[in-house]
C-alpha positions in Angstrom: 117.7 141.8 110.3 117.7 139.9 113.5 113.9 139.8 113.7 113.7 138.7 110.1 116.3 135.9 110.8 114.2 134.6 113.8 111.0 134.7 111.6 112.8 132.7 108.9 114.0 130.1 111.5 110.5 129.7 113.0 109.1 129.2 109.5 111.7 126.5 108.7 111.1 124.8 112.0 107.3 124.9 111.5 107.6 123.4 108.0 110.0 120.7 109.4 107.6 119.7 112.2 104.7 119.6 109.7 106.7 117.3 107.5 107.6 115.0 110.4 103.9 114.9 111.4 102.9 114.0 107.8 105.5 111.2 107.6 104.5 109.9 111.0 100.9 109.8 110.0 101.7 107.8 106.9 103.6 105.3 109.0 100.9 104.9 111.7 98.0 104.3 109.4 99.2 102.7 106.1 96.5 101.6 103.6 96.9 98.2 102.1 95.1 96.8 99.1 92.5 94.1 99.7 91.6 91.6 97.0 88.1 91.9 98.2 88.0 95.6 97.6 87.1 96.6 101.2 86.5 95.2 104.6 82.9 96.2 105.5 81.9 96.4 109.1 78.3 96.2 110.5 76.2 99.4 110.9 78.1 102.4 112.5 81.1 100.4 113.6 84.5 101.0 112.1 87.3 98.8 110.9 90.6 99.5 109.3 93.0 97.1 107.5 96.5 97.9 108.7 98.0 95.2 106.4 96.9 92.4 104.1 99.6 89.8 103.4 99.0 87.4 100.5 101.0 84.4 99.3 100.2 82.7 96.0 101.2 79.3 94.9 100.6 78.2 91.3 101.8 74.9 89.9 100.4 75.3 86.3 97.0 73.7 87.2 96.0 74.8 90.7 96.3 78.1 92.5 96.3 78.6 96.2 96.0 82.0 97.9 96.8 82.4 101.6 95.6 85.8 103.0 96.1 87.3 106.5 94.6 90.6 107.7 95.9 92.8 110.5 93.0 95.1 111.5 92.0 97.7 114.0 88.7 99.4 115.0 85.6 98.7 117.1 83.8 96.3 114.8 82.5 93.0 116.2 81.7 91.7 112.7 82.8 92.5 109.1 82.4 91.0 105.7 84.3 90.7 102.4 84.0 88.8 99.1 86.7 87.2 97.0 85.9 86.4 93.3 87.7 83.2 92.0 87.8 81.7 88.5 86.8 78.2 89.6 85.3 76.1 92.4 87.1 77.0 95.6 88.3 74.9 98.5 88.5 77.0 101.6 90.4 76.2 104.8 92.4 77.9 107.5 96.0 78.9 106.7 99.2 78.5 108.7 100.2 81.8 110.5 103.9 80.8 110.3 103.9 81.1 106.5 104.4 84.8 106.4 107.1 84.8 109.1 109.0 82.1 107.1 108.7 84.1 103.8 110.1 87.2 105.7 113.1 85.1 106.8 113.7 83.7 103.3 113.6 87.2 101.8 115.7 88.9 104.5 118.9 90.7 103.2 121.9 88.3 103.1 125.4 89.4 103.7 128.1 88.0 101.5 131.8 88.8 101.6 133.8 88.7 98.3 137.6 88.6 98.5 138.3 89.5 94.8 138.0 92.6 92.7 136.5 91.5 89.4 133.1 89.6 89.5 133.4 86.0 88.7 131.2 83.6 86.6 128.5 83.2 89.3 128.4 86.8 90.4 126.1 89.6 89.1 126.0 90.6 86.3 127.4 87.3 84.9 125.1 85.0 86.9 122.4 83.3 84.8 119.7 82.6 87.4 117.1 85.0 86.0 114.4 82.5 85.5 113.7 80.4 82.4 112.3 83.3 80.3 108.7 82.4 81.0 108.0 85.6 82.9 105.3 88.0 81.7 106.3 90.7 79.3 106.9 94.2 80.7 105.0 96.4 81.1 69.7 81.7 97.5 68.0 84.3 95.6 67.2 83.8 91.9 70.5 83.4 89.9 72.6 82.4 93.0 73.7 78.9 93.9 75.2 78.0 97.2 78.0 75.5 96.8 78.8 75.3 100.5 78.8 77.1 103.8 80.9 76.4 106.8 82.4 77.9 109.9 86.2 78.1 110.0 87.6 79.6 113.2 86.5 83.3 113.1 85.2 83.0 109.5 81.6 82.2 108.3 82.3 81.2 104.7 79.8 80.9 101.9 80.9 79.6 98.5 78.6 80.9 95.7 77.8 80.9 92.0 75.8 83.6 90.3 74.4 84.5 86.9 73.2 88.0 87.9 75.2 90.6 89.9 72.0 92.1 91.4 70.8 88.7 92.6 74.3 88.1 94.1 74.2 91.4 95.9 70.6 90.7 97.2 71.6 87.2 98.4 74.6 88.6 100.3 72.6 91.2 102.1 69.7 88.8 102.8 72.1 86.3 104.4 73.8 88.7 106.7 76.7 90.0 104.4 76.0 93.7 104.8 77.9 94.9 101.7 77.4 98.3 100.0 75.2 98.7 97.0 78.1 99.9 94.9 79.6 96.5 95.1 77.0 95.0 92.9 78.2 96.9 89.8 81.8 96.0 90.5 80.9 92.3 90.5 79.5 92.6 87.0 82.7 91.6 85.1 83.1 88.5 87.2 79.5 87.4 86.7 80.0 87.8 82.9 83.2 85.6 83.1 81.2 83.0 85.1 83.6 83.2 88.1 82.5 82.0 91.5 82.7 83.7 94.9 84.0 83.2 98.4 81.9 85.4 100.7 83.3 85.7 104.2 81.9 87.1 107.5 84.5 87.7 110.2 83.5 87.5 113.8 85.6 86.8 116.9 85.1 83.3 118.3 84.7 84.9 121.8 81.3 86.7 122.0 81.5 90.4 122.6 85.1 90.8 121.4 86.1 93.1 118.6 88.1 92.3 115.4 91.6 93.5 116.2 95.2 92.5 115.5 96.3 89.7 113.2 93.4 87.5 112.1 93.8 83.8 111.4 95.0 83.3 107.7 92.5 82.0 105.2 93.6 79.6 102.5 91.6 79.5 99.2 92.5 77.0 96.5 91.0 76.6 93.0 91.8 75.2 89.5 93.4 77.8 87.2 95.3 77.4 84.0 97.1 80.8 84.6 98.0 82.6 87.9 95.6 85.3 88.8 95.2 87.7 91.8 91.7 89.3 92.0 92.1 93.1 92.2 89.1 94.7 90.4 87.1 95.2 93.6 89.9 97.2 95.1 88.8 100.1 92.9 86.1 100.6 95.6 88.7 101.7 98.1 88.6 105.4 99.1 92.2 105.8 100.0 95.5 105.0 98.2 96.4 101.4 98.4 99.6 99.3 98.6 99.8 95.7 97.4 102.3 93.2 98.9 102.3 89.8 97.2 104.6 86.8 97.4 104.3 84.3 94.5 105.7 80.7 94.6 106.0 79.1 91.2 108.3 77.2 89.0 110.0 80.4 87.8 110.1 84.1 88.5 106.7 85.8 88.1 105.8 89.4 87.2 102.5 91.1 86.6 101.5 91.5 82.9 100.5 95.1 83.4 100.2 97.7 86.3 96.3 97.5 86.0 95.9 101.2 86.9 98.6 101.5 89.6 102.2 102.4 89.6 104.7 100.0 88.0 105.0 96.9 90.2 108.4 96.5 91.9 110.1 93.2 92.4 111.7 93.4 95.8 113.0 89.8 95.9 113.3 87.0 93.3 115.2 83.8 94.1 115.1 80.0 94.1 114.3 78.2 97.3 116.2 74.9 97.0 114.8 73.2 100.0 111.4 74.6 101.2 110.6 73.8 104.8 107.8 74.2 107.3 104.8 76.2 106.2 106.4 77.1 102.8 106.8 73.4 102.0 103.2 72.8 103.1 102.1 75.3 100.5 104.6 74.8 97.7 105.8 71.2 98.3 109.3 70.1 99.2 110.8 70.5 95.6 112.8 73.6 94.6 110.5 76.6 93.9 111.0 80.2 92.8 109.8 82.9 95.2 109.0 86.4 93.8 107.9 89.2 96.1 106.1 92.2 94.6 105.2 95.6 95.9 102.9 98.0 94.1 101.3 101.4 94.9 97.8 102.4 93.8 97.6 106.2 94.4 94.2 106.3 92.6 92.3 103.0 93.3 89.4 104.0 91.1 91.7 103.5 88.1 92.1 99.7 88.8 90.7 98.1 85.7 91.8 94.4 85.8 93.1 91.6 87.9 96.8 90.7 88.2 
């Protein structure tokens, strides 16, 4: 009996240690969704995206996406592509933006010295938005709009009428992207979207891409808010999307587009935007919605948010 008891204890401890190791591994190397589908390094070099943070501002006419990557690996260069529905203006973003959003969405302690909720307390408060939220639930064929160097980014803005021609242009011009990307670009070509192709390279020669990269700000005309996600179906590991949306009211995705149901982790009105948030959203009151979503099977992604 004593020997059996020791064996049982050892098995329990072994299982417990294995579970801890599994959880630690998931914390050390999380996979985050990339609107570009993947960060592609040169040749045999390796690069991993520890986190992609995105903030979206939509005012009913214009959309601005600010993206910041935290990466690791030994790659000196990497490339990615962002489809956009209209002509894009590309510039460097403010690194303080994401820190300010973190502060705005941090838990807030409130002391209530009464038993029954009053008129402005949940569930009797009425600040749930205005009801406008979504319901539940140059080769041939390629035009170069512009090309510029922005900090660590070599940015090309492109149009295309043929996904094969677009893939060929990218590879010919130093954007070493996989062949399987060509097929994934097909729906965007059919919709006559344009593209922001980006090569990332450290400004200091011989350095590797590591840590938090300078944010990139992409603005374009759009009659509805959109966050490109189709190319993320090329990812080979489960993905997690974190997205902050600044608009005139609370925003939610129209559908899960092949992932788990999106979770709203924060929704509130910012009465007096300041600093980098004001630079993105203006100094008038704005509603901030923060979304988190899991994609256990990226290959099932079938649309854009």
